[in-house]
C-alpha positions as protocol buffer text, in pm:
chain_id: "A"
residue {
  index: 1
  type: UNK
  ca { x: -2379 y: 1227 z: 645 }
}
residue {
  index: 2
  type: UNK
  ca { x: -2232 y: 1230 z: 993 }
}
residue {
  index: 3
  type: UNK
  ca { x: -2065 y: 1518 z: 1180 }
}
residue {
  index: 4
  type: UNK
  ca { x: -1794 y: 1458 z: 1442 }
}
residue {
  index: 5
  type: UNK
  ca { x: -1927 y: 1446 z: 1797 }
}
residue {
  index: 6
  type: UNK
  ca { x: -2289 y: 1396 z: 1697 }
}
residue {
  index: 7
  type: UNK
  ca { x: -2522 y: 1100 z: 1732 }
}
residue {
  index: 8
  type: UNK
  ca { x: -2620 y: 902 z: 1426 }
}
residue {
  index: 9
  type: UNK
  ca { x: -2894 y: 653 z: 1365 }
}
residue {
  index: 10
  type: UNK
  ca { x: -2779 y: 318 z: 1230 }
}
residue {
  index: 11
  type: UNK
  ca { x: -3103 y: 120 z: 1274 }
}
residue {
  index: 12
  type: UNK
  ca { x: -3445 y: 224 z: 1397 }
}
residue {
  index: 13
  type: UNK
  ca { x: -3447 y: 243 z: 1772 }
}
residue {
  index: 14
  type: UNK
  ca { x: -3068 y: 251 z: 1814 }
}
residue {
  index: 15
  type: UNK
  ca { x: -2865 y: 563 z: 1854 }
}
residue {
  index: 16
  type: UNK
  ca { x: -2484 y: 550 z: 1850 }
}
residue {
  index: 17
  type: UNK
  ca { x: -2259 y: 830 z: 1965 }
}
residue {
  index: 18
  type: UNK
  ca { x: -1966 y: 875 z: 1733 }
}
residue {
  index: 19
  type: UNK
  ca { x: -1628 y: 962 z: 1879 }
}
residue {
  index: 20
  type: UNK
  ca { x: -1500 y: 1316 z: 1842 }
}
residue {
  index: 21
  type: UNK
  ca { x: -1240 y: 1350 z: 1568 }
}
residue {
  index: 22
  type: UNK
  ca { x: -889 y: 1310 z: 1707 }
}
residue {
  index: 23
  type: UNK
  ca { x: -636 y: 1583 z: 1648 }
}
residue {
  index: 24
  type: UNK
  ca { x: -321 y: 1460 z: 1468 }
}
residue {
  index: 25
  type: UNK
  ca { x: -22 y: 1422 z: 1692 }
}
residue {
  index: 26
  type: UNK
  ca { x: 263 y: 1667 z: 1648 }
}
residue {
  index: 27
  type: UNK
  ca { x: 579 y: 1494 z: 1531 }
}
residue {
  index: 28
  type: UNK
  ca { x: 910 y: 1588 z: 1686 }
}
residue {
  index: 29
  type: UNK
  ca { x: 1175 y: 1718 z: 1452 }
}
residue {
  index: 30
  type: UNK
  ca { x: 1537 y: 1635 z: 1547 }
}
residue {
  index: 31
  type: UNK
  ca { x: 1766 y: 1923 z: 1639 }
}
residue {
  index: 32
  type: UNK
  ca { x: 1937 y: 2068 z: 1334 }
}
residue {
  index: 33
  type: UNK
  ca { x: 1638 y: 1984 z: 1113 }
}
residue {
  index: 34
  type: UNK
  ca { x: 1346 y: 2218 z: 1065 }
}
residue {
  index: 35
  type: UNK
  ca { x: 1026 y: 2230 z: 869 }
}
residue {
  index: 36
  type: UNK
  ca { x: 965 y: 2517 z: 627 }
}
residue {
  index: 37
  type: UNK
  ca { x: 776 y: 2799 z: 797 }
}
residue {
  index: 38
  type: UNK
  ca { x: 463 y: 2976 z: 677 }
}
residue {
  index: 39
  type: UNK
  ca { x: 519 y: 3164 z: 355 }
}
residue {
  index: 40
  type: UNK
  ca { x: 843 y: 2985 z: 265 }
}
residue {
  index: 41
  type: UNK
  ca { x: 881 y: 2870 z: -91 }
}
residue {
  index: 42
  type: UNK
  ca { x: 848 y: 2495 z: -143 }
}
residue {
  index: 43
  type: UNK
  ca { x: 1169 y: 2302 z: -205 }
}
residue {
  index: 44
  type: UNK
  ca { x: 1286 y: 2222 z: -554 }
}
residue {
  index: 45
  type: UNK
  ca { x: 1251 y: 1866 z: -666 }
}
residue {
  index: 46
  type: UNK
  ca { x: 1625 y: 1835 z: -693 }
}
residue {
  index: 47
  type: UNK
  ca { x: 1627 y: 1782 z: -1067 }
}
residue {
  index: 48
  type: UNK
  ca { x: 1902 y: 2038 z: -1101 }
}
residue {
  index: 49
  type: UNK
  ca { x: 1684 y: 2272 z: -1300 }
}
residue {
  index: 50
  type: UNK
  ca { x: 1611 y: 2608 z: -1137 }
}
residue {
  index: 51
  type: UNK
  ca { x: 1240 y: 2670 z: -1139 }
}
residue {
  index: 52
  type: UNK
  ca { x: 1133 y: 2309 z: -1090 }
}
residue {
  index: 53
  type: UNK
  ca { x: 972 y: 2391 z: -759 }
}
residue {
  index: 54
  type: UNK
  ca { x: 759 y: 2132 z: -585 }
}
residue {
  index: 55
  type: UNK
  ca { x: 725 y: 1946 z: -257 }
}
residue {
  index: 56
  type: UNK
  ca { x: 999 y: 1746 z: -89 }
}
residue {
  index: 57
  type: UNK
  ca { x: 1030 y: 1376 z: -170 }
}
residue {
  index: 58
  type: UNK
  ca { x: 835 y: 1135 z: 52 }
}
residue {
  index: 59
  type: UNK
  ca { x: 967 y: 1104 z: 406 }
}
residue {
  index: 60
  type: UNK
  ca { x: 1200 y: 1408 z: 384 }
}
residue {
  index: 61
  type: UNK
  ca { x: 1211 y: 1716 z: 608 }
}
residue {
  index: 62
  type: UNK
  ca { x: 1383 y: 2042 z: 531 }
}
residue {
  index: 63
  type: UNK
  ca { x: 1711 y: 2102 z: 713 }
}
residue {
  index: 64
  type: UNK
  ca { x: 1821 y: 2434 z: 854 }
}
residue {
  index: 65
  type: UNK
  ca { x: 2135 y: 2464 z: 642 }
}
residue {
  index: 66
  type: UNK
  ca { x: 2361 y: 2198 z: 493 }
}
residue {
  index: 67
  type: UNK
  ca { x: 2531 y: 2005 z: 774 }
}
residue {
  index: 68
  type: UNK
  ca { x: 2820 y: 1767 z: 729 }
}
residue {
  index: 69
  type: UNK
  ca { x: 2673 y: 1423 z: 796 }
}
residue {
  index: 70
  type: UNK
  ca { x: 2856 y: 1092 z: 836 }
}
residue {
  index: 71
  type: UNK
  ca { x: 3185 y: 993 z: 683 }
}
residue {
  index: 72
  type: UNK
  ca { x: 3528 y: 928 z: 835 }
}
residue {
  index: 73
  type: UNK
  ca { x: 3631 y: 1051 z: 1178 }
}
residue {
  index: 74
  type: UNK
  ca { x: 3919 y: 1254 z: 1037 }
}
residue {
  index: 75
  type: UNK
  ca { x: 3951 y: 1447 z: 710 }
}
residue {
  index: 76
  type: UNK
  ca { x: 4143 y: 1270 z: 434 }
}
residue {
  index: 77
  type: UNK
  ca { x: 4479 y: 1403 z: 322 }
}
residue {
  index: 78
  type: UNK
  ca { x: 4445 y: 1591 z: -7 }
}
residue {
  index: 79
  type: UNK
  ca { x: 4754 y: 1572 z: -233 }
}
residue {
  index: 80
  type: UNK
  ca { x: 4918 y: 1890 z: -358 }
}
residue {
  index: 81
  type: UNK
  ca { x: 4822 y: 1806 z: -718 }
}
residue {
  index: 82
  type: UNK
  ca { x: 4485 y: 1628 z: -697 }
}
residue {
  index: 83
  type: UNK
  ca { x: 4379 y: 1421 z: -997 }
}
residue {
  index: 84
  type: UNK
  ca { x: 4123 y: 1167 z: -1116 }
}
residue {
  index: 85
  type: UNK
  ca { x: 4243 y: 820 z: -1214 }
}
residue {
  index: 86
  type: UNK
  ca { x: 4025 y: 661 z: -1482 }
}
residue {
  index: 87
  type: UNK
  ca { x: 4052 y: 282 z: -1470 }
}
residue {
  index: 88
  type: UNK
  ca { x: 3851 y: -31 z: -1545 }
}
residue {
  index: 89
  type: UNK
  ca { x: 3714 y: -109 z: -1891 }
}
residue {
  index: 90
  type: UNK
  ca { x: 3939 y: 139 z: -2071 }
}
residue {
  index: 91
  type: UNK
  ca { x: 4222 y: 74 z: -2316 }
}
residue {
  index: 92
  type: UNK
  ca { x: 4470 y: 214 z: -2066 }
}
residue {
  index: 93
  type: UNK
  ca { x: 4439 y: 406 z: -1738 }
}
residue {
  index: 94
  type: UNK
  ca { x: 4410 y: 781 z: -1769 }
}
residue {
  index: 95
  type: UNK
  ca { x: 4509 y: 1047 z: -1517 }
}
residue {
  index: 96
  type: UNK
  ca { x: 4322 y: 1377 z: -1534 }
}
residue {
  index: 97
  type: UNK
  ca { x: 4456 y: 1659 z: -1320 }
}
residue {
  index: 98
  type: UNK
  ca { x: 4173 y: 1847 z: -1153 }
}
residue {
  index: 99
  type: UNK
  ca { x: 4328 y: 2170 z: -1277 }
}
residue {
  index: 100
  type: UNK
  ca { x: 4258 y: 2047 z: -1633 }
}
residue {
  index: 101
  type: UNK
  ca { x: 3883 y: 2041 z: -1564 }
}
residue {
  index: 102
  type: UNK
  ca { x: 3877 y: 2417 z: -1613 }
}
residue {
  index: 103
  type: UNK
  ca { x: 3920 y: 2354 z: -1987 }
}
residue {
  index: 104
  type: UNK
  ca { x: 3592 y: 2158 z: -2000 }
}
residue {
  index: 105
  type: UNK
  ca { x: 3247 y: 2318 z: -2028 }
}
residue {
  index: 106
  type: UNK
  ca { x: 3149 y: 2456 z: -1689 }
}
residue {
  index: 107
  type: UNK
  ca { x: 2799 y: 2438 z: -1551 }
}
residue {
  index: 108
  type: UNK
  ca { x: 2610 y: 2573 z: -1252 }
}
residue {
  index: 109
  type: UNK
  ca { x: 2291 y: 2436 z: -1110 }
}
residue {
  index: 110
  type: UNK
  ca { x: 2062 y: 2481 z: -813 }
}
residue {
  index: 111
  type: UNK
  ca { x: 1935 y: 2155 z: -668 }
}
residue {
  index: 112
  type: UNK
  ca { x: 1842 y: 1983 z: -343 }
}
residue {
  index: 113
  type: UNK
  ca { x: 2045 y: 1733 z: -141 }
}
residue {
  index: 114
  type: UNK
  ca { x: 1841 y: 1453 z: 17 }
}
residue {
  index: 115
  type: UNK
  ca { x: 1999 y: 1248 z: 295 }
}
residue {
  index: 116
  type: UNK
  ca { x: 1874 y: 891 z: 334 }
}
residue {
  index: 117
  type: UNK
  ca { x: 1827 y: 963 z: 707 }
}
residue {
  index: 118
  type: UNK
  ca { x: 1536 y: 1191 z: 618 }
}
residue {
  index: 119
  type: UNK
  ca { x: 1665 y: 1551 z: 600 }
}
residue {
  index: 120
  type: UNK
  ca { x: 1697 y: 1767 z: 290 }
}
residue {
  index: 121
  type: UNK
  ca { x: 1911 y: 2073 z: 221 }
}
residue {
  index: 122
  type: UNK
  ca { x: 1734 y: 2279 z: -42 }
}
residue {
  index: 123
  type: UNK
  ca { x: 1841 y: 2535 z: -299 }
}
residue {
  index: 124
  type: UNK
  ca { x: 2213 y: 2448 z: -303 }
}
residue {
  index: 125
  type: UNK
  ca { x: 2412 y: 2621 z: -579 }
}
residue {
  index: 126
  type: UNK
  ca { x: 2678 y: 2394 z: -724 }
}
residue {
  index: 127
  type: UNK
  ca { x: 2945 y: 2469 z: -981 }
}
residue {
  index: 128
  type: UNK
  ca { x: 3157 y: 2223 z: -1176 }
}
residue {
  index: 129
  type: UNK
  ca { x: 3158 y: 1999 z: -1482 }
}
residue {
  index: 130
  type: UNK
  ca { x: 2860 y: 1793 z: -1587 }
}
residue {
  index: 131
  type: UNK
  ca { x: 2947 y: 1426 z: -1568 }
}
residue {
  index: 132
  type: UNK
  ca { x: 2782 y: 1360 z: -1905 }
}
residue {
  index: 133
  type: UNK
  ca { x: 3023 y: 1605 z: -2071 }
}
residue {
  index: 134
  type: UNK
  ca { x: 3320 y: 1457 z: -1881 }
}
residue {
  index: 135
  type: UNK
  ca { x: 3218 y: 1106 z: -1985 }
}
residue {
  index: 136
  type: UNK
  ca { x: 3179 y: 1187 z: -2355 }
}
residue {
  index: 137
  type: UNK
  ca { x: 3493 y: 1401 z: -2378 }
}
residue {
  index: 138
  type: UNK
  ca { x: 3735 y: 1215 z: -2151 }
}
residue {
  index: 139
  type: UNK
  ca { x: 3615 y: 861 z: -2081 }
}
residue {
  index: 140
  type: UNK
  ca { x: 3432 y: 752 z: -2393 }
}
residue {
  index: 141
  type: UNK
  ca { x: 3733 y: 789 z: -2629 }
}
residue {
  index: 142
  type: UNK
  ca { x: 3928 y: 556 z: -2398 }
}
residue {
  index: 143
  type: UNK
  ca { x: 3670 y: 276 z: -2377 }
}
residue {
  index: 144
  type: UNK
  ca { x: 3793 y: -65 z: -2483 }
}
residue {
  index: 145
  type: UNK
  ca { x: 3596 y: -264 z: -2745 }
}
residue {
  index: 146
  type: UNK
  ca { x: 3419 y: -465 z: -2477 }
}
residue {
  index: 147
  type: UNK
  ca { x: 3057 y: -511 z: -2376 }
}
residue {
  index: 148
  type: UNK
  ca { x: 2859 y: -196 z: -2303 }
}
residue {
  index: 149
  type: UNK
  ca { x: 2934 y: 0 z: -1988 }
}
residue {
  index: 150
  type: UNK
  ca { x: 2681 y: -76 z: -1712 }
}
residue {
  index: 151
  type: UNK
  ca { x: 2821 y: 91 z: -1400 }
}
residue {
  index: 152
  type: UNK
  ca { x: 3054 y: 366 z: -1286 }
}
residue {
  index: 153
  type: UNK
  ca { x: 3230 y: 355 z: -949 }
}
residue {
  index: 154
  type: UNK
  ca { x: 3329 y: 686 z: -791 }
}
residue {
  index: 155
  type: UNK
  ca { x: 3603 y: 650 z: -530 }
}
residue {
  index: 156
  type: UNK
  ca { x: 3711 y: 909 z: -274 }
}
residue {
  index: 157
  type: UNK
  ca { x: 4034 y: 983 z: -92 }
}
residue {
  index: 158
  type: UNK
  ca { x: 3863 y: 856 z: 223 }
}
residue {
  index: 159
  type: UNK
  ca { x: 3821 y: 509 z: 65 }
}
residue {
  index: 160
  type: UNK
  ca { x: 3448 y: 545 z: 6 }
}
residue {
  index: 161
  type: UNK
  ca { x: 3306 y: 385 z: -313 }
}
residue {
  index: 162
  type: UNK
  ca { x: 2977 y: 483 z: -474 }
}
residue {
  index: 163
  type: UNK
  ca { x: 2844 y: 241 z: -737 }
}
residue {
  index: 164
  type: UNK
  ca { x: 2619 y: 417 z: -989 }
}
residue {
  index: 165
  type: UNK
  ca { x: 2443 y: 262 z: -1289 }
}
residue {
  index: 166
  type: UNK
  ca { x: 2544 y: 421 z: -1618 }
}
residue {
  index: 167
  type: UNK
  ca { x: 2185 y: 534 z: -1679 }
}
residue {
  index: 168
  type: UNK
  ca { x: 2179 y: 724 z: -1350 }
}
residue {
  index: 169
  type: UNK
  ca { x: 2533 y: 860 z: -1392 }
}
residue {
  index: 170
  type: UNK
  ca { x: 2447 y: 1013 z: -1730 }
}
residue {
  index: 171
  type: UNK
  ca { x: 2144 y: 1207 z: -1608 }
}
residue {
  index: 172
  type: UNK
  ca { x: 2167 y: 1572 z: -1709 }
}
residue {
  index: 173
  type: UNK
  ca { x: 2191 y: 1700 z: -1349 }
}
residue {
  index: 174
  type: UNK
  ca { x: 2479 y: 1477 z: -1231 }
}
residue {
  index: 175
  type: UNK
  ca { x: 2779 y: 1697 z: -1161 }
}
residue {
  index: 176
  type: UNK
  ca { x: 3147 y: 1675 z: -1073 }
}
residue {
  index: 177
  type: UNK
  ca { x: 3128 y: 1971 z: -836 }
}
residue {
  index: 178
  type: UNK
  ca { x: 3419 y: 2185 z: -724 }
}
residue {
  index: 179
  type: UNK
  ca { x: 3221 y: 2482 z: -588 }
}
residue {
  index: 180
  type: UNK
  ca { x: 2931 y: 2531 z: -348 }
}
residue {
  index: 181
  type: UNK
  ca { x: 2768 y: 2871 z: -342 }
}
residue {
  index: 182
  type: UNK
  ca { x: 3027 y: 3134 z: -422 }
}
residue {
  index: 183
  type: UNK
  ca { x: 3318 y: 2943 z: -271 }
}
residue {
  index: 184
  type: UNK
  ca { x: 3536 y: 2645 z: -358 }
}
residue {
  index: 185
  type: UNK
  ca { x: 3421 y: 2326 z: -190 }
}
residue {
  index: 186
  type: UNK
  ca { x: 3521 y: 2299 z: 174 }
}
residue {
  index: 187
  type: UNK
  ca { x: 3687 y: 1982 z: 296 }
}
residue {
  index: 188
  type: UNK
  ca { x: 3379 y: 1908 z: 507 }
}
residue {
  index: 189
  type: UNK
  ca { x: 3164 y: 1900 z: 193 }
}
residue {
  index: 190
  type: UNK
  ca { x: 3397 y: 1699 z: -28 }
}
residue {
  index: 191
  type: UNK
  ca { x: 3690 y: 1910 z: -150 }
}
residue {
  index: 192
  type: UNK
  ca { x: 3858 y: 1911 z: -385 }
}
residue {
  index: 193
  type: UNK
  ca { x: 3590 y: 1745 z: -602 }
}
residue {
  index: 194
  type: UNK
  ca { x: 3270 y: 1556 z: -531 }
}
residue {
  index: 195
  type: UNK
  ca { x: 2985 y: 1388 z: -712 }
}
residue {
  index: 196
  type: UNK
  ca { x: 2642 y: 1550 z: -699 }
}
residue {
  index: 197
  type: UNK
  ca { x: 2345 y: 1333 z: -804 }
}
residue {
  index: 198
  type: UNK
  ca { x: 2032 y: 1520 z: -688 }
}
residue {
  index: 199
  type: UNK
  ca { x: 1780 y: 1250 z: -784 }
}
residue {
  index: 200
  type: UNK
  ca { x: 1943 y: 995 z: -554 }
}
residue {
  index: 201
  type: UNK
  ca { x: 2006 y: 985 z: -180 }
}
residue {
  index: 202
  type: UNK
  ca { x: 2317 y: 1167 z: -65 }
}
residue {
  index: 203
  type: UNK
  ca { x: 2524 y: 862 z: 19 }
}
residue {
  index: 204
  type: UNK
  ca { x: 2574 y: 810 z: -355 }
}
residue {
  index: 205
  type: UNK
  ca { x: 2727 y: 1157 z: -396 }
}
residue {
  index: 206
  type: UNK
  ca { x: 3082 y: 1052 z: -309 }
}
residue {
  index: 207
  type: UNK
  ca { x: 3318 y: 1317 z: -168 }
}
residue {
  index: 208
  type: UNK
  ca { x: 3691 y: 1384 z: -219 }
}
residue {
  index: 209
  type: UNK
  ca { x: 3693 y: 1216 z: -560 }
}
residue {
  index: 210
  type: UNK
  ca { x: 4023 y: 1065 z: -671 }
}
residue {
  index: 211
  type: UNK
  ca { x: 3924 y: 781 z: -906 }
}
residue {
  index: 212
  type: UNK
  ca { x: 3653 y: 669 z: -1147 }
}
residue {
  index: 213
  type: UNK
  ca { x: 3620 y: 303 z: -1241 }
}
residue {
  index: 214
  type: UNK
  ca { x: 3434 y: 190 z: -1554 }
}
residue {
  index: 215
  type: UNK
  ca { x: 3254 y: -147 z: -1539 }
}
residue {
  index: 216
  type: UNK
  ca { x: 3077 y: -366 z: -1793 }
}
residue {
  index: 217
  type: UNK
  ca { x: 2891 y: -562 z: -1525 }
}
residue {
  index: 218
  type: UNK
  ca { x: 2768 y: -491 z: -1176 }
}
residue {
  index: 219
  type: UNK
  ca { x: 3070 y: -467 z: -943 }
}
residue {
  index: 220
  type: UNK
  ca { x: 3067 y: -662 z: -617 }
}
residue {
  index: 221
  type: UNK
  ca { x: 2899 y: -489 z: -325 }
}
residue {
  index: 222
  type: UNK
  ca { x: 3029 y: -503 z: 30 }
}
residue {
  index: 223
  type: UNK
  ca { x: 2790 y: -714 z: 245 }
}
residue {
  index: 224
  type: UNK
  ca { x: 2664 y: -446 z: 483 }
}
residue {
  index: 225
  type: UNK
  ca { x: 2435 y: -509 z: 778 }
}
residue {
  index: 226
  type: UNK
  ca { x: 2081 y: -548 z: 640 }
}
residue {
  index: 227
  type: UNK
  ca { x: 1957 y: -231 z: 812 }
}
residue {
  index: 228
  type: UNK
  ca { x: 2211 y: -25 z: 615 }
}
residue {
  index: 229
  type: UNK
  ca { x: 2211 y: -225 z: 291 }
}
residue {
  index: 230
  type: UNK
  ca { x: 2249 y: 14 z: 0 }
}
residue {
  index: 231
  type: UNK
  ca { x: 1987 y: 15 z: -273 }
}
residue {
  index: 232
  type: UNK
  ca { x: 2136 y: -29 z: -623 }
}
residue {
  index: 233
  type: UNK
  ca { x: 1945 y: 280 z: -741 }
}
residue {
  index: 234
  type: UNK
  ca { x: 1859 y: 488 z: -433 }
}
residue {
  index: 235
  type: UNK
  ca { x: 1619 y: 725 z: -609 }
}
residue {
  index: 236
  type: UNK
  ca { x: 1459 y: 977 z: -376 }
}
residue {
  index: 237
  type: UNK
  ca { x: 1119 y: 1003 z: -544 }
}
residue {
  index: 238
  type: UNK
  ca { x: 1076 y: 624 z: -535 }
}
residue {
  index: 239
  type: UNK
  ca { x: 1200 y: 629 z: -171 }
}
residue {
  index: 240
  type: UNK
  ca { x: 1454 y: 355 z: -237 }
}
residue {
  index: 241
  type: UNK
  ca { x: 1625 y: 396 z: 101 }
}
residue {
  index: 242
  type: UNK
  ca { x: 1735 y: 37 z: 156 }
}
residue {
  index: 243
  type: UNK
  ca { x: 1828 y: -251 z: -72 }
}
residue {
  index: 244
  type: UNK
  ca { x: 1625 y: -507 z: 123 }
}
residue {
  index: 245
  type: UNK
  ca { x: 1385 y: -347 z: 370 }
}
residue {
  index: 246
  type: UNK
  ca { x: 1085 y: -130 z: 271 }
}
residue {
  index: 247
  type: UNK
  ca { x: 1101 y: 244 z: 331 }
}
residue {
  index: 248
  type: UNK
  ca { x: 820 y: 231 z: 586 }
}
residue {
  index: 249
  type: UNK
  ca { x: 1038 y: 10 z: 807 }
}
residue {
  index: 250
  type: UNK
  ca { x: 1369 y: 194 z: 786 }
}
residue {
  index: 251
  type: UNK
  ca { x: 1240 y: 552 z: 771 }
}
residue {
  index: 252
  type: UNK
  ca { x: 1171 y: 594 z: 1149 }
}
residue {
  index: 253
  type: UNK
  ca { x: 1492 y: 409 z: 1238 }
}
residue {
  index: 254
  type: UNK
  ca { x: 1708 y: 626 z: 1015 }
}
residue {
  index: 255
  type: UNK
  ca { x: 1539 y: 941 z: 1142 }
}
residue {
  index: 256
  type: UNK
  ca { x: 1618 y: 847 z: 1501 }
}
residue {
  index: 257
  type: UNK
  ca { x: 1988 y: 839 z: 1409 }
}
residue {
  index: 258
  type: UNK
  ca { x: 2001 y: 1199 z: 1282 }
}
residue {
  index: 259
  type: UNK
  ca { x: 2098 y: 1358 z: 1614 }
}
residue {
  index: 260
  type: UNK
  ca { x: 2379 y: 1116 z: 1705 }
}
residue {
  index: 261
  type: UNK
  ca { x: 2518 y: 1129 z: 1350 }
}
residue {
  index: 262
  type: UNK
  ca { x: 2513 y: 1509 z: 1351 }
}
residue {
  index: 263
  type: UNK
  ca { x: 2701 y: 1504 z: 1681 }
}
residue {
  index: 264
  type: UNK
  ca { x: 2958 y: 1252 z: 1557 }
}
residue {
  index: 265
  type: UNK
  ca { x: 3007 y: 1444 z: 1233 }
}
residue {
  index: 266
  type: UNK
  ca { x: 3147 y: 1743 z: 1422 }
}
residue {
  index: 267
  type: UNK
  ca { x: 3394 y: 1540 z: 1628 }
}
residue {
  index: 268
  type: UNK
  ca { x: 3745 y: 1422 z: 1552 }
}
residue {
  index: 269
  type: UNK
  ca { x: 3952 y: 1624 z: 1308 }
}
residue {
  index: 270
  type: UNK
  ca { x: 3642 y: 1796 z: 1169 }
}
residue {
  index: 271
  type: UNK
  ca { x: 3612 y: 2025 z: 1472 }
}
residue {
  index: 272
  type: UNK
  ca { x: 3899 y: 2243 z: 1361 }
}
residue {
  index: 273
  type: UNK
  ca { x: 4106 y: 2300 z: 1045 }
}
residue {
  index: 274
  type: UNK
  ca { x: 4389 y: 2058 z: 986 }
}
residue {
  index: 275
  type: UNK
  ca { x: 4711 y: 2182 z: 1142 }
}
residue {
  index: 276
  type: UNK
  ca { x: 4968 y: 2321 z: 900 }
}
residue {
  index: 277
  type: UNK
  ca { x: 5301 y: 2136 z: 887 }
}
residue {
  index: 278
  type: UNK
  ca { x: 5578 y: 2299 z: 1093 }
}
residue {
  index: 279
  type: UNK
  ca { x: 5813 y: 2523 z: 897 }
}
residue {
  index: 280
  type: UNK
  ca { x: 6143 y: 2373 z: 785 }
}
residue {
  index: 281
  type: UNK
  ca { x: 6448 y: 2490 z: 971 }
}
């Protein structure tokens, strides 16, 4: 047995001085992100089930709040009567007014939001319709007699597309959310409706939903730059941050982008509410 800073005997007649134990270096946390302080409850695992309290996923740090992060420079225009268009492998396209979602079973859940850049917003209270219920009640009766569904594409008013495998989409904590906390969703967080998939990185939780596409094979993926290549199943507990590069490579790079992305996310039309149209004369 050897104690730090003491001499030890390796062979008779030779004495070696061991080096004192080095103190671990303190890591810098980007502005807007903070670690939980002493006595704070650990974050939930993000399964959507209140009470499933455990540590954060690997490589994540707790954020001080829930910042808007990434996305378009200006807010998308939301129509007066927002709706979801159901297309793809269905007998015929279906339009579901968002106001009609109130007739479906409502659910509330508390879960965590994990950004692929490395920050996590914990204990978020969402309200909306479980996607599993929406799928079985609205989509499934419209499916065409074709091969089994493999993927669902969620498309937003901002043009963003999130490709989700059917197995991941039908997890019991995946939500079509219209409320956050005690308020309707703000435009910054995806109004009027957004996807919430707590077990996957946040870039899969598409905002401003306007369409859902049903696919019987993997849809084509836009050829992004390899550093930002999406993983087909970006699960947070497996740290599937990138579709090509290992997490150990991209984690420090993504983390270094948190500050500039936070800064950019408050610029453009997001700095102030959208101007109301002038009154008619």
